[in-house]
VEXDO-810080 format. One line per 3 residues: number of its first residue (from 1); for each residue x negated, y, z negated of C-alpha. Coordinates in steps of 0.02 Angstrom, whole numbers, plus 50000, padded with zeros to 5 digits. Example, Ala and Ser with C-alpha at 12.3 -4.5 7.8 and 13.67 -1.06 7.14 Angstrom:
BEGIN
1) 49385 49775 49610 | 49316 49947 49643
***
This chain:
BEGIN
1) 53255 49452 52090 | 53398 49534 51993 | 53514 49403 52055
4) 53401 49266 51975 | 53394 49363 51813 | 53589 49374 51815
7) 53607 49191 51845 | 53487 49151 51694 | 53595 49257 51580
10) 53692 49163 51440 | 53817 49254 51333 | 53842 49195 51152
13) 53977 49258 51041 | 53953 49232 50854 | 54086 49261 50719
16) 54093 49231 50532 | 54107 49041 50547 | 53954 49039 50661
19) 54053 48965 50809 | 54041 49025 50994 | 54193 49120 51053
22) 54226 49177 51234 | 54220 49357 51286 | 54384 49453 51311
25) 54464 49433 51481 | 54421 49607 51541 | 54238 49583 51499
28) 54234 49420 51591 | 54310 49502 51743 | 54177 49640 51732
31) 54035 49510 51729 | 54114 49418 51873 | 54121 49575 51980
34) 53943 49628 51928 | 53839 49467 51934 | 53677 49561 51943
37) 53687 49637 51767 | 53626 49565 51604 | 53750 49631 51481
40) 53738 49633 51290 | 53920 49677 51241 | 53961 49770 51085
43) 54150 49745 51048 | 54241 49897 50976 | 54347 49912 50818
46) 54491 49786 50823 | 54673 49833 50803 | 54764 49810 50637
49) 54836 49640 50692 | 54669 49571 50755 | 54543 49470 50652
52) 54384 49561 50605 | 54231 49502 50703 | 54047 49553 50719
55) 54022 49698 50838 | 53864 49630 50921 | 53856 49488 51045
58) 53673 49412 51036 | 53586 49360 51192 | 53411 49358 51278
61) 53350 49465 51424 | 53217 49407 51550 | 53089 49510 51646
64) 52967 49456 51780 | 52781 49477 51746 | 52667 49560 51861
67) 52812 49667 51939 | 52732 49778 52072 | 52890 49879 52128
70) 52896 50067 52142 | 53051 50081 52034 | 53063 50025 51851
73) 53122 49844 51834 | 53297 49829 51779 | 53312 49718 51623
76) 53494 49725 51563 | 53629 49829 51487 | 53697 49863 51311
79) 53884 49891 51288 | 54003 49927 51138 | 54189 49894 51127
82) 54208 50068 51053 | 54131 50143 51211 | 54284 50199 51311
85) 54175 50278 51444 | 54214 50454 51376 | 54026 50491 51332
88) 54052 50486 51142 | 53936 50340 51114 | 53748 50348 51110
91) 53635 50194 51130 | 53469 50180 51039 | 53328 50058 51057
94) 53186 50018 50933 | 53054 49876 50909 | 52911 49801 51011
97) 52873 49913 51161 | 53028 50031 51142 | 52987 50191 51229
100) 52819 50132 51291 | 52866 49966 51386 | 53057 49979 51389
103) 53180 50124 51401 | 53364 50134 51375 | 53495 50252 51452
106) 53576 50329 51298 | 53741 50344 51394 | 53757 50188 51496
109) 53650 50067 51395 | 53543 50012 51539 | 53371 49944 51492
112) 53222 49956 51611 | 53038 49903 51602 | 52934 50049 51646
115) 52766 49956 51672 | 52703 49786 51735 | 52694 49651 51600
118) 52580 49501 51585 | 52653 49346 51501 | 52479 49280 51453
121) 52453 49442 51358 | 52623 49444 51272 | 52755 49318 51306
124) 52912 49410 51229 | 52963 49564 51140 | 53079 49582 50996
127) 53193 49742 50994 | 53334 49815 50894 | 53487 49901 50973
130) 53624 50015 50890 | 53773 50117 50950 | 53789 50289 50871
133) 53933 50415 50881 | 53860 50560 50976 | 53953 50693 50874
136) 53933 50628 50693 | 53769 50538 50723 | 53836 50394 50625
139) 53812 50216 50678 | 53967 50137 50752 | 53899 49961 50736
142) 53768 49877 50628 | 53592 49865 50701 | 53549 49696 50776
145) 53398 49611 50859 | 53377 49538 51035 | 53229 49465 51133
148) 53159 49508 51303 | 53055 49362 51370 | 52926 49385 51506
151) 52961 49257 51642 | 52803 49172 51703 | 52734 49167 51883
154) 52589 49061 51945 | 52452 49195 51927 | 52314 49099 51838
157) 52199 48965 51915 | 52139 48814 51806 | 51969 48844 51721
160) 51844 48727 51654 | 51792 48814 51487 | 51657 48688 51452
163) 51576 48672 51620 | 51459 48645 51697 | 51442 48470 51623
166) 51294 48357 51587 | 51320 48169 51574 | 51229 48006 51581
169) 51270 47824 51619 | 51155 47675 51610 | 51088 47609 51776
172) 51153 47446 51843 | 51321 47482 51758 | 51476 47392 51833
175) 51614 47482 51928 | 51728 47584 51814 | 51600 47620 51679
178) 51651 47777 51582 | 51543 47931 51618 | 51631 48086 51554
181) 51800 48171 51538 | 51822 48348 51598 | 51964 48464 51560
184) 52034 48620 51641 | 52145 48750 51556 | 52283 48854 51645
187) 52345 49004 51557 | 52517 48996 51637 | 52670 48937 51546
190) 52667 48748 51536 | 52857 48747 51497 | 52912 48836 51654
193) 52889 48755 51824 | 52724 48680 51883 | 52615 48832 51860
196) 52509 48745 51727 | 52518 48569 51794 | 52334 48526 51838
199) 52276 48388 51951 | 52092 48335 51962 | 51991 48276 52114
202) 51813 48253 52167 | 51751 48364 52311 | 51570 48302 52309
205) 51495 48145 52231 | 51587 48007 52321 | 51568 47860 52342
208) 51465 47846 52175 | 51591 47913 52053 | 51783 47933 52039
211) 51900 48037 51932 | 52069 48011 51858 | 52183 48149 51932
214) 52284 48167 51774 | 52161 48141 51630 | 52002 48204 51713
217) 51897 48047 51665 | 51750 48015 51777 | 51695 47837 51803
220) 51568 47744 51911 | 51631 47690 52082 | 51483 47583 52143
223) 51399 47432 52054 | 51217 47414 52016 | 51160 47594 52045
226) 50969 47583 52018 | 50879 47727 51926 | 50720 47680 52017
229) 50808 47721 52179 | 50904 47878 52128 | 50909 47950 51956
232) 51010 48114 51976 | 51181 48143 52041 | 51280 48305 52060
235) 51470 48289 52061 | 51581 48434 52110 | 51759 48421 52020
238) 51914 48525 52071 | 52063 48557 51962 | 52222 48623 52050
241) 52391 48680 51973 | 52562 48665 52046 | 52536 48478 52038
244) 52407 48491 52175 | 52532 48553 52305 | 52501 48677 52435
247) 52494 48855 52373 | 52431 48801 52200 | 52279 48890 52123
250) 52115 48792 52097 | 51955 48798 51995 | 51790 48697 52012
253) 51649 48643 51899 | 51490 48542 51926 | 51444 48383 51830
256) 51259 48331 51828 | 51252 48143 51798 | 51087 48052 51758
259) 51060 47870 51766 | 50976 47810 51607 | 50844 47675 51615
262) 50865 47496 51566 | 50731 47360 51560 | 50774 47283 51726
265) 50598 47276 51795 | 50452 47168 51726 | 50269 47232 51724
268) 50166 47188 51874 | 49973 47197 51895 | 49925 47280 52058
271) 49791 47157 52091 | 49750 46980 52025 | 49569 47002 51983
274) 49482 47150 51891 | 49287 47162 51892 | 49196 47253 51752
277) 49010 47281 51722 | 48950 47296 51540 | 48774 47344 51477
280) 48711 47218 51352 | 48668 47364 51230 | 48850 47410 51211
283) 48892 47428 51027 | 49028 47319 50947 | 49202 47406 50954
286) 49163 47507 51106 | 49281 47512 51254 | 49202 47423 51404
289) 49342 47440 51530 | 49529 47473 51567 | 49659 47375 51669
292) 49839 47424 51704 | 50003 47339 51744 | 50137 47438 51824
295) 50320 47447 51761 | 50437 47558 51856 | 50549 47574 51703
298) 50545 47722 51585 | 50519 47755 51405 | 50516 47606 51282
301) 50571 47491 51430 | 50404 47526 51508 | 50300 47490 51351
304) 50180 47349 51389 | 50085 47229 51275 | 49919 47156 51330
307) 49846 46991 51269 | 49692 46888 51313 | 49732 46711 51359
310) 49618 46592 51267 | 49478 46534 51377 | 49298 46561 51428
313) 49224 46708 51334 | 49385 46774 51274 | 49326 46767 51093
316) 49190 46904 51125 | 49322 47032 51186 | 49480 47112 51125
319) 49617 47207 51214 | 49736 47346 51150 | 49868 47457 51231
322) 49842 47643 51260 | 50014 47706 51206 | 49992 47865 51313
325) 49944 47781 51479 | 50009 47604 51441 | 49837 47541 51501
328) 49750 47391 51425 | 49585 47442 51343 | 49459 47300 51330
331) 49345 47317 51182 | 49186 47224 51127 | 49207 47109 50976
334) 49030 47035 50968 | 48863 47088 51038 | 48813 47042 51215
337) 48645 46972 51262 | 48593 46965 51442 | 48458 46836 51405
340) 48586 46724 51331 | 48735 46740 51449 | 48755 46850 51603
343) 48939 46840 51640 | 49113 46806 51561 | 49278 46770 51636
346) 49449 46768 51552 | 49637 46807 51588 | 49748 46944 51525
349) 49942 46941 51505 | 50047 47089 51513 | 50225 47084 51448
352) 50368 47202 51391 | 50396 47236 51212 | 50583 47274 51229
355) 50680 47148 51331 | 50858 47161 51396 | 50951 46994 51387
358) 51061 47040 51536 | 50913 47022 51652 | 50830 46865 51589
361) 50899 46772 51736 | 50790 46880 51850 | 50634 46788 51788
364) 50493 46808 51655 | 50456 46988 51613 | 50268 46965 51609
367) 50122 46952 51734 | 49941 46879 51721 | 49777 46945 51798
370) 49594 46880 51791 | 49460 46990 51711 | 49271 46953 51762
373) 49138 47041 51661 | 48956 47055 51714 | 48826 47087 51577
376) 48689 47208 51635 | 48508 47189 51572 | 48446 47332 51464
379) 48274 47352 51389 | 48304 47341 51203 | 48210 47388 51047
382) 48132 47255 50936 | 48253 47153 50828 | 48220 47118 50645
385) 48249 46941 50578 | 48365 47011 50438 | 48477 47159 50426
388) 48418 47194 50253 | 48263 47138 50157 | 48267 47123 49964
391) 48104 47099 49861 | 48057 47092 49680 | 47898 47157 49593
394) 47849 47167 49410 | 47811 47332 49338 | 47626 47373 49312
397) 47575 47260 49457 | 47404 47303 49520 | 47394 47420 49669
400) 47373 47326 49834 | 47470 47177 49785 | 47572 47109 49931
403) 47751 47087 49880 | 47829 47034 50044 | 47838 47049 50236
406) 47960 47093 50378 | 47969 47022 50553 | 48028 47101 50715
409) 48034 47025 50893 | 48057 47093 51071 | 48191 46984 51145
412) 48179 47051 51322 | 48103 46958 51467 | 47913 46977 51452
415) 47916 47017 51270 | 47800 47159 51206 | 47698 47167 51044
418) 47779 47254 50896 | 47698 47383 50774 | 47773 47422 50598
421) 47772 47580 50498 | 47865 47656 50349 | 47984 47798 50372
424) 47906 47930 50271 | 48068 48017 50247 | 48127 47875 50141
427) 47967 47853 50045 | 47904 48025 50010 | 47792 47977 49865
430) 47708 47832 49959 | 47736 47706 49829 | 47716 47562 49955
433) 47610 47528 50112 | 47635 47410 50261 | 47517 47319 50377
436) 47565 47387 50555 | 47526 47219 50641 | 47575 47087 50511
439) 47722 47180 50432 | 47664 47140 50251 | 47719 47262 50113
442) 47604 47302 49966 | 47609 47419 49818 | 47514 47589 49830
445) 47526 47632 49646 | 47577 47568 49478 | 47766 47546 49452
448) 47861 47582 49291 | 48034 47506 49279 | 48087 47631 49144
451) 48050 47774 49270 | 48119 47691 49427 | 48206 47526 49424
454) 48239 47510 49611 | 48160 47573 49772 | 48254 47592 49940
457) 48167 47642 50097 | 48160 47603 50284 | 48032 47513 50397
460) 48031 47547 50583 | 47971 47425 50722 | 47912 47497 50889
463) 47877 47409 51050 | 47695 47429 51111 | 47749 47432 51293
466) 47883 47570 51262 | 47856 47674 51110 | 48021 47757 51130
469) 48110 47595 51086 | 48116 47578 50895 | 48222 47489 50774
472) 48251 47515 50585 | 48283 47404 50436 | 48314 47446 50252
475) 48204 47374 50118 | 48266 47353 49935 | 48132 47325 49805
478) 48184 47286 49628 | 48057 47326 49490 | 48062 47182 49365
481) 48048 47226 49179 | 47908 47174 49061 | 47985 47164 48885
484) 47896 47304 48792 | 48033 47399 48702 | 48135 47324 48554
487) 48326 47346 48558 | 48405 47483 48452 | 48576 47527 48398
490) 48660 47616 48550 | 48729 47764 48460 | 48724 47829 48276
493) 48881 47771 48189 | 48977 47863 48051 | 49026 47711 47955
496) 49145 47718 47805 | 49234 47588 47690 | 49393 47611 47589
499) 49390 47586 47408 | 49530 47466 47421 | 49449 47362 47558
502) 49467 47171 47553 | 49332 47040 47584 | 49311 46990 47766
505) 49365 47156 47834 | 49275 47222 47992 | 49241 47409 47961
508) 49128 47450 48111 | 49084 47376 48283 | 48907 47413 48337
511) 48815 47382 48497 | 48635 47385 48549 | 48533 47466 48688
514) 48363 47416 48762 | 48258 47526 48867 | 48185 47378 48959
517) 48347 47324 49048 | 48526 47363 49045 | 48632 47264 48912
520) 48707 47165 49055 | 48536 47080 49086 | 48496 47052 48903
523) 48564 46950 48760 | 48548 47036 48587 | 48570 46954 48420
526) 48615 47038 48256 | 48577 46983 48074 | 48541 47055 47904
529) 48363 47087 47851 | 48298 46956 47719 | 48296 47077 47580
532) 48476 47132 47608 | 48540 46953 47626 | 48527 46924 47437
535) 48701 46960 47357 | 48748 47080 47495 | 48893 47202 47480
538) 48910 47191 47674 | 48861 47068 47805 | 48845 47063 47995
541) 48953 46954 48102 | 48874 46928 48276 | 49012 46916 48416
544) 48882 46846 48541 | 48930 46978 48673 | 48794 47106 48629
547) 48905 47177 48489 | 48923 47142 48304 | 49039 47192 48166
550) 49001 47254 47989 | 49099 47146 47869 | 49143 47179 47688
553) 49099 47054 47560 | 49179 47130 47404 | 49354 47156 47344
556) 49358 47347 47326 | 49220 47479 47311 | 49206 47623 47186
559) 49143 47792 47229 | 49108 47829 47050 | 48985 47689 47036
562) 48908 47706 47207 | 48955 47820 47349 | 48828 47767 47488
565) 48769 47601 47540 | 48622 47565 47655 | 48629 47415 47767
568) 48466 47358 47858 | 48517 47272 48022 | 48394 47172 48125
571) 48424 47173 48318 | 48327 47053 48426 | 48325 47035 48618
574) 48308 46876 48723 | 48164 46924 48837 | 47985 46864 48824
577) 47901 46914 48717 | 48038 46936 48596 | 48059 47111 48529
580) 48162 47159 48373 | 48193 47315 48267 | 48271 47351 48098
583) 48401 47486 48098 | 48472 47551 47932 | 48653 47595 47933
586) 48735 47711 47804 | 48905 47664 47743 | 49004 47792 47643
589) 49141 47747 47519 | 49300 47839 47544 | 49473 47857 47470
592) 49605 47781 47581 | 49796 47754 47571 | 49884 47585 47575
595) 49873 47576 47764 | 49688 47602 47772 | 49692 47782 47831
598) 49549 47886 47756 | 49607 48024 47647 | 49443 48097 47580
601) 49255 48055 47585 | 49191 48214 47500 | 49087 48193 47339
604) 49188 48322 47237 | 49348 48225 47282 | 49295 48082 47160
607) 49345 48175 47010 | 49513 48238 47071 | 49671 48152 47023
610) 49745 48029 47151 | 49881 48114 47252 | 49829 48295 47224
613) 49724 48399 47340 | 49593 48522 47285 | 49704 48673 47327
616) 49846 48602 47225 | 49732 48575 47072 | 49662 48752 47083
619) 49842 48819 47081 | 49882 48714 46931 | 49727 48779 46841
622) 49768 48961 46881 | 49943 48944 46810 | 49874 48868 46652
625) 49751 49015 46631 | 49892 49141 46663 | 50001 49060 46530
628) 49858 49064 46403 | 49827 49246 46437 | 50015 49282 46409
631) 50017 49191 46246 | 49861 49278 46184 | 49928 49450 46227
634) 50095 49403 46144 | 50012 49349 45986 | 49900 49507 45984
637) 50051 49620 46005 | 50143 49530 45867 | 49991 49554 45749
640) 49974 49735 45796 | 50159 49772 45761 | 50148 49679 45598
643) 49994 49776 45550 | 50080 49944 45590 | 50222 49906 45467
646) 50103 49896 45322 | 50085 50053 45210 | 49914 50103 45168
649) 49971 50248 45054 | 50003 50214 44868 | 50132 50353 44864
652) 50260 50259 44966 | 50365 50167 44842 | 50457 50060 44964
655) 50300 49986 45035 | 50234 49939 44867 | 50397 49858 44829
658) 50414 49763 45001 | 50245 49679 44984 | 50246 49645 44801
661) 50290 49464 44833 | 50143 49371 44743 | 50122 49330 44562
664) 49962 49426 44548 | 49888 49460 44382 | 50050 49510 44299
667) 50065 49677 44208 | 49876 49697 44205 | 49860 49705 44390
670) 49874 49888 44414 | 49794 49883 44589 | 49952 49812 44671
673) 50061 49963 44653 | 50074 50128 44566 | 50216 50102 44429
676) 50204 50281 44384 | 50310 50332 44538 | 50449 50234 44468
679) 50435 50324 44301 | 50433 50492 44390 | 50567 50500 44522
682) 50517 50677 44568 | 50364 50608 44650 | 50460 50539 44795
685) 50562 50695 44833 | 50426 50759 44955 | 50420 50597 45051
688) 50591 50603 45134 | 50540 50511 45300 | 50486 50332 45302
691) 50316 50296 45371 | 50332 50109 45398 | 50459 50126 45546
694) 50487 50252 45682 | 50663 50320 45660 | 50767 50348 45814
697) 50821 50516 45756 | 50768 50625 45613 | 50898 50654 45476
700) 50919 50807 45377 | 50852 50785 45198 | 50981 50725 45081
703) 51023 50822 44928 | 50988 50721 44776 | 51039 50769 44602
706) 50900 50806 44484 | 50854 50664 44370 | 50792 50693 44195
709) 50633 50616 44139 | 50720 50514 44013 | 50853 50450 44133
712) 50871 50265 44126 | 50785 50174 44274 | 50942 50068 44298
715) 51040 50220 44346 | 50900 50276 44463 | 50889 50113 44556
718) 51075 50106 44569 | 51078 50279 44643 | 50943 50235 44777
721) 51036 50076 44823 | 51194 50176 44862 | 51091 50297 44964
724) 51015 50158 45071 | 51181 50071 45096 | 51256 50223 45176
727) 51098 50280 45267 | 51109 50233 45457 | 50922 50246 45485
730) 50877 50122 45350 | 50808 49956 45403 | 50923 49805 45402
733) 50840 49734 45248 | 50857 49799 45067 | 50683 49848 45023
736) 50734 49883 44839 | 50794 49707 44798 | 50624 49660 44728
739) 50609 49788 44589 | 50607 49645 44465 | 50754 49706 44366
742) 50839 49553 44299 | 50992 49640 44225 | 51094 49597 44079
745) 51141 49425 44134 | 50969 49356 44133 | 50928 49224 43998
748) 50749 49275 43985 | 50799 49463 43993 | 50687 49575 44095
751) 50511 49519 44134 | 50455 49697 44163 | 50364 49797 44028
754) 50430 49962 44093 | 50564 49984 43964 | 50468 49888 43829
757) 50432 49991 43667 | 50286 49892 43617 | 50115 49901 43684
760) 50017 49766 43766 | 49926 49725 43611 | 50086 49699 43521
763) 50149 49572 43650 | 50169 49390 43603 | 50160 49271 43744
766) 50181 49111 43654 | 50357 49090 43711 | 50293 49057 43886
769) 50241 48888 43833 | 50424 48851 43793 | 50480 48886 43970
772) 50417 48722 44039 | 50283 48667 44159 | 50323 48795 44288
775) 50258 48936 44175 | 50110 48836 44112 | 49987 48935 44218
778) 50060 49102 44158 | 50057 49049 43977 | 49877 48993 43988
781) 49831 49153 44072 | 49905 49265 43939 | 49850 49152 43801
784) 49670 49169 43859 | 49682 49362 43859 | 49747 49362 43686
787) 49613 49249 43626 | 49474 49353 43711 | 49548 49526 43673
790) 49399 49635 43620 | 49511 49744 43511 | 49538 49594 43398
793) 49354 49562 43376 | 49297 49622 43211
***
């Protein structure tokens, strides 16, 4: 084993250029003398004249898997050029499995595997080796990697990981038809020897199937294998490694192969004639018998369709396929009558639904059988002549009036008499009676169509010979109307017309109702009453379909002139005798937009402006009222303020002067102001604060120089003017500018009589007439005083 490892060793020498170089001669001689060793050579330090090279020579080591020896398995040897055999070099090993799987002799560099290895678990190990000076503990060479590969042995048999297999192939397949491909896996190394080379073979299943030894493809080996003969096959497949040679390991698996069905068999009736017996009382649609054709195929290939071949009696019967049992179920299409015909014969054909064109040459895939049906006689109940009887009777017909009759017969051989009676469950109130022998139906009470328009009840017929055999028939009696009620408008209508309506416009569709009959059985006509037909505002247009329309005749309507219109409509029916009624419709005039949409129909809305709602108008009125209140309050406050500024005291000189702005009665008008205050300035000393305005702040009283009684008024007024000009609390107007002092520059001199030395009696007012028409009134006034002066009357 070590010899084989030594022979597989390859030594590679790498240098800076990356080329292979041979080992030194002494190393070659060493390897030649020790062929069993795998050596990884570590060259030492070169001499001064040698070229510098790498210290490691890289190589691979090999180790056998599953080694079962008692001693550790020798792997190889590490050696450095610096190792002179003096024991100064120490070899170290690190990497995958170092110390646990592989060990190294620190002195000699020998590597051993200390446990058994499995290539399928780990195929190789990567380790790192290094030479270290034993004294200095410093590395003598750089660390380098090498690989130990686990050499494979054939220790794993092939395995079918997907087995056992299930496959299918259509029956009647030709030789070589593909069935399935199996695959076995060998865990051994496929690149080393034949350990993983697998060969397939069939151990069980011949001669039906074959297998390709390399690919594992299973194919059919026999032609025309029939599923109806044998459906299941079990094939045993073997996979053997080492190329199938002796000593190889093998694995097996089972393949279950099923032959799938094809439609290769036609249906066949087990007998040619089927006999069936059917009672004549069998109801229509009932199953009266079953026949079956046998098809050995499976699934949809065995689906059979049954058909009745046209012939004697075939039109009375039908046949369908039961999908569960694939039987033909014969059903009755028409009633049977033993007295009419006692037997029927016809043929039934069975065929496959799904045909396979490959087997058309085998013949038609269908079969035919004969069916014979015998009708059995059954005692039957009486049979009515009609399945339904319909009769009509007028309302209020006298009691006992015959309105119709029913007839039933016993069709059996030796017919029996029949008796009739009403099923009381269907006519609880006994509105009608029937004659038990003759079958005539008569009224038992007065009928009212408005109460009940139709009666539906049942009449039963019973055989006298066998009272248990009865039959039943429905009777439908319509109560005919006698025209006794006039038509009326169907529902009350809320009719309205727009003020801007045009002539010929339909504003309402009306319909009528009559309690006598439904509108579908009556024809109503509509018209205006004679008194309303004279210059009508509206008219009626009859649509001839029991409806009419109200049509406008005027170009616009005014709510102010007339809000409501009353339209009498006459409705007449078409029955006999003719009934009619007059119905008055109320039409309200409304305000609408240009599209005819009604905006308002209220009475109070007539007086509202167009375009404004009631809420908007109320809001406008409230705003107007608020504005009026504000104006009134403002005027009242202004008047109150103006009234407060007037002086009621005659002692206030400034008030008298401010409001002395009328002509008055001249100097004789002593009620306007007190002129004495002007003559006596001391009278105003006590009134230092104005009473016509409210000062912002009180001022200290000003010191005024005393004025003598005989001081000229001109100086007094001038002094007061100066005081008011400098007074910050004085009003912005000059209240002393109206003291009537004209000054020296006046042409007429002063008009005041304050400084006049003459009395009133000495005054001459004739000069006033010379002043022109503006003073005419004044001249006439003083002229009249002088003429009527009582002092001058002697």
